[in-house]
C-alpha positions, -999 to 999 in steps of 0.1 A, spaced: 703 465 297 679 493 310 649 469 309 666 445 331 676 471 354 640 485 356 627 450 361 652 443 391 645 476 406 607 472 404 607 437 417 630 446 446 604 474 455 575 450 453 597 426 477 601 456 502 637 459 498 649 491 512 656 515 485 693 520 495 698 483 492 684 482 457 707 512 448 737 490 459 725 461 439 719 481 409 754 499 415 738 534 411 758 562 425 728 584 431 695 573 450 674 595 426 688 573 397 673 543 413 641 557 425 632 581 397 643 565 366 642 527 373 617 519 399 580 514 389 558 506 418 530 481 409 495 485 415 496 456 439 522 471 461 505 504 460 471 487 471 490 467 498 506 501 512 471 517 513 458 488 532 486 490 557 479 527 561 442 521 566 449 496 593 473 518 612 448 548 610 420 525 627 440 522 657 
């Protein structure tokens, strides 16, 4: 069950679903449980975030 929840949380993060929404979908009572235990951010999502940051700083 934990693997399925981790996969779901990680996919939601990669899809830019707001963390509070992910928390509600996973039925966690505490935000930290969702973010610190279940959510793993992919390298692709990290690269995309850094690209966005770079573009924002170019302005």
